[in-house]
Structure formats: structure tokens, C-alpha cells
N, C-alpha and C positions, 0 to 999 in steps of 0.2 A: 175278770175286769171288768170294772160291766164296763156291760153296748154306750158305746156311739150313740145317743140318739138320733136317728134318722134324719137323711136331710132332702133329701125328696119326693115328690109327692108319692111313688109303684113306691117309698121307701114306710112311707104313710100309713096311705092306707093297707100296704104287708100287710104289715105292725095292728094298723086295725084291724081285724082277717075284713079283707074284701077284698070276694071270694076272685081272683082275678081271672080266669075260666068267663070273664063274661068279657075281660079285655079282651081276651081273643078271640069270643064267640062273635065280636063286632066287629074287627075283623073283616066278617068277611059278607057283612053290613056300606054299602056304596056311602048313606050318610053317617056312619058311626066309625067306620074305618081308618080316619085322618086322626082325632083325634085320640082314634086308644093305640091307634102311631106313639101317637104323641108321648101318652102318658110308659109308656113300655119303652123307646126310646128313649127316659127321663136319665137313664147312667150320663150314655152320649152327650146327651148336652148337657148335660151339667157341666160334665168334661169342656163342653168346647166355652159357656158365659166361664173357665179361668184362664181362655187363653187372649190374651195381649192387643189388640182390638181399636183402627181410630173413628172408624165408621161403618157402625151399629145398623139396622134397618127399625123398626120397630114394632115388625114382628118378631126377629128370630132375638129384639131384648123382650119381646115377650112371653116369648115361646120359655126361652130361658127364667125368668119372672112365675109363669106357671108351675114350673117342676121347681124352686124348690120354696114358693110359698106360697099354690096354688093350694087348695081344698075340696072336699068332696064327702056335705054331712050328712044328705040319702042316698044310703048303698038302691037304698031302689029310684031310686030318677043319677044317678048318678051320668050322666049321659046330659041332665039338665043344671042339676048344679056343678060341670066340671068348662059349659058352657059358657056361662055365667064368670067367674073363677077364670076363665082363658079372656075374654076380652076385659073383663075390669084390667090382664093384668096387660096388654098390647094396649087399651086407651087410656092410661091413668092419666101420661103426659100432654090431654089432648088439652087438657086443663088448664095450666102452664105455661106453653107455652106461646104464646102471644104477651099476657100477667108480667112474666116472674125472668124474664130474658131466655133460653130454655126457647134455644133454634131445634125448629125440625133442617132437613140437607134433604137435595133432592139429585145425583146426578144429572148430568149437563147431556150435546149427542154428544160428546168423545168420550161419557163413562166418566171423565173428574167429578165432588161432588159444588155443586155452591148450596146458597140459604134455597128455599122454599119462599117463593113467594106469589103473589095474588094472578092468576092465571096458568099454577099449574095443576092442573087435574087432580088432583092426589089432596094434595094444598092446598085448594078451596073445597071439596069435600067435608075435611078433618074442620077446618072452620064452622061450616054451616051447620056438623054435626053439632061442635060445641055450641052453635051457637042459638039453635032448636032446642034446648039440652036436655038430646037425645044420645049425647053419649054412654049415661047406664045404663039405655035400654039396647044394650049393646048383646047380639049370643053371635059368634064363633064355634063350628066346630075345627075349622083350618084360619087362616088367615088368612084375610082377605085384601084383593091387590093393593090399594089405598096403603095401608100396613105393609109393603117389600115394600115398595117405591117412597117412605118418605125414611130419614137417617137419623138417630143424631147422633148429633161428632164429640169424643173423651172426650175436649179441654172445653169443649159448652158446658155439656154436662158438668163434666168435678165444679165447672163454677155456677155450675146452679145448684145441686146441693150443699158447696159450700157454699153458699151467703143467703144467712135467717135474716127474716126481720118479723115482728110483731103481730097477726090477721085481727088482731085481740082489737090494740088500740083503737087513739078516734083517728091518730092519723094514716088510721091503716090504708088504706087510699094512695096515700104523699109514699109507704116506709114502700110499700108494693112500688113502689114506682119509678123510687128508687135504688129498691133492688133488683128488677127489670136492666135501668142502666148499666150502675156496677155489676151485672152479671157478663150484658154483649163488657165494658170498658173489659173485663180479665177473662174475658174471652178473647179479644184481642190484644192482648199481655204474653199470653200467653203461644195464643199459631201467628199472630204478625200482621193477617192478613183471610179477610174472612171473604172466598165470595161471594158474592151480589146482595155484601150484611150493609142496608140506608146508612149512614154513623150522622147524628144529628149536634148542635151543641147541648146542649144537656150534658150528654155522654162525657163530656172534654171533660168534664171538672164533680163529675157526683159527688165523688165521696169525700168534699170541701161542702154536700151544702144537708149531711143528711144530723139527723139530730144526733144530740147527742153518746145514749147511747148504741142507735143503735153505725155511729161510726166511732164507737169505743170498738163493736164487737164486730165491726168491719176490717178498723185498724190493727185488735188481736187474733181476726186469721190471719190477715197479706201476712203475720208476722208466723207464724208456724203452715209456711207454702205447701200446701193439703199434695202436692206431686215428691214432695220428703214423706208425708207423714201413710198416706194410703199407696199409695204405689205399688207394682209390683217384679216381681224380678220371679225367673227363672231356674232351678234347684237343679242338681245332675248328682242326682245319693248312690250310692254300690249298693247299694237295697232300704227296705222301708219295714220298718214296722207297724204292729199295732199302735203302742202307745204315740212313739210318734208321729204316725196318722193320725189319731188325736188332734195330739197339741197344734199339729198344726193348719184342720179343721178350725179348734179354736183360734189360731193369733189369723186364721180367716175370717169366721166369721165380727172380731173384731174391733180390722186391724186394715178389713177395707173398704174405700169410702166413708170411709168416717169422720165428723168432724168436726174441725178443730178447735171448734169452744165447747164442744162434749165429747171430751178422747171417755174413752173406757177407764170401771174403771179400773186397778189395778190388785182387787182386795174379790174384784166379783167373777173377773179373768179370772184368779186365781183360789176363785171353790166353784167356777165351770173344771179347770183340770184337776182337781180333786176327786168332785163328778167320775167324769168319764178316763182317773187313772184307780182307782178305786181304795185315792190317800184318805188319812186324816182324818178326818168326817163325815168325808165325800162329798164335798160343797153342800153339809146345812147352814143356811143361813144365818143358822143364832150364836154357828159358831168361831170361831177365827178361822180362815187357811190352816193348814200344815205348810207346816215349813219351807220344802222343795219346793210345791208348789208356787212361795211369793217368789223361791229362786224362779222359776221357772217363768212364770207373769211378768216377773220384770226380763229372763234373758231375749223374749219376744219383743217387747215394746219398741216403737223406732225408735234411733237412736235420738233425734230431733226433737223425742217431744219431754217434756218434765215431769215427777214422777204427779202420779193419778188417784192416791187411796183416797 
């Protein structure tokens, strides 16, 4: 059976021949230790990333994104590479928070979550970073305080990822505004009430104002609720095999946080299955997937989605 591709930064580094002794040595340095500890905790953080959540700090989301997607290209400068990659993972949503309907949340004095607003110290800081164009200059050894104090909300985050707009068209700014209002409306539909969220008249009937193509995209997305397509469940099994683990990995990679308008193709999923299990032509892009892989791909497809051959 072909070994599945590594899924954490520690596994990727190990596969690429990075001397892991450098990470253990860095734990003895007060400055480098937090970043080295983060990488060495890859497996634990990956497990945490698959747990259900309602609110998640930018810091925790950034740690999980770093473990899943972080890259270190220069082994002799691994700390600098890792700092930059980690900072990108923590700061990537700052660009979209104000313009596209993504909300940041903070805890109030009673420990409950409300929408962040001007006057909240951490929120003011990231807004200033964005205004000054300084987000891409960030470098972290560990998550900063403001990232621990600002949170993503699951329902709003899913709505933000669900709704797409063409950012290259002549009406880009108008489409962006419509996306923002639509994301807020969808967030309200899912949550019922969002403490601290100001509602404007423009949000009341956003969908009717959309350009034809964008409206059709929105309506198509609404017909396939992301809670049906992209939700996660916990399953208790008597045992786990390597083949089953590989299938679950493929299922998770393709169907978690998916866009209902851009569903993964069954043929590509089947090729992934062939490659992971050593079936057929082992995932050759020029060959038709094996019959067994097609059957498994169909089995792991959400029931509510159409066929996507």
C-alpha cells in the first residue's frame, strides 16, 4: 500500500529531510522555543483542528493553519521562514474582515462573545495594521496577544467562505459590498441574533439587488446548505485500518469547508483513492480511475450533493 502524503508541517519537514535535531536544540533558546514547540506539537494541533467549535481565536486558527499548510523552504533559515509562514496564517483574514462581511468577535466582561467594534483595543490594532498595509510585514515566534483576543465565529466564517464574487470585474467594489451584506444576512439567518452587530437597511434585501450572475450563484449556494455539505460528525469505530484512515483523510480534505458552487469532482477523488490505496493506475491523471475507487468516492460523497463527474 502506498503511504499517504504527509499532512502536518512536521511530517512534511521530516519527509523533505529537514534535521529535526534543530527543532529540539531550538527548545533550549528562549526566543526560538515557542516556534519549535509549535512545530513539534503538530500531531496534537492537527487533532485539535478537527474538533467541533463555535468560536475560535485567530491565534488558534493560525496555529492550525500553520500546521496544515505552513512551509519552510530554506532549512538553514528555518526560523525566519517559519515566522513568516506562521504570521501569514494568523493574519490572512484581517484583509477580509471589514470589506467582505467576515466578523471578528471578542469576549465581553461576562465571558460571552460579541462582535468586535471600534474601541476594542485588539480590534483597533488590527484595523490599523490593515489600513497601514502592515499585515504582510508581520513575523511571529508565538501568537501575539491581539490574536488570542480576537475570535472567528463558525456560522459567520462558513457564510463568508460560502459566498463568492468576481473580484476582477468592472463592478468589483459593488459586488464586494453585496457579498458583505449577504454574508451578514446569512450569519443572522444561522445565528438568529449576533450581539453587537449593527444592522443597516442595505442588509434587508441584498439578494434582490445582486447582478444576475452573482444572484444565480447566491441562489445556487442557498439551495445547497453548507451545513448539509460541509458539516462534521464524530464516529466511534471498533478499530481503524490504514486503508480506512486514508479514505477518511481524503473525505475530510475534499468535503470539509467545501464551496457548494465548486464541488470536488468524483473522478479526481477516485484518483486520490487509487493513489492512496495502490489500486488501478495509482491515480494517474491520464487514466480512468479504478471501478473500486469510483464506488468508494460515491460512498463518501454527501447525500445532498449532485454527482460531479
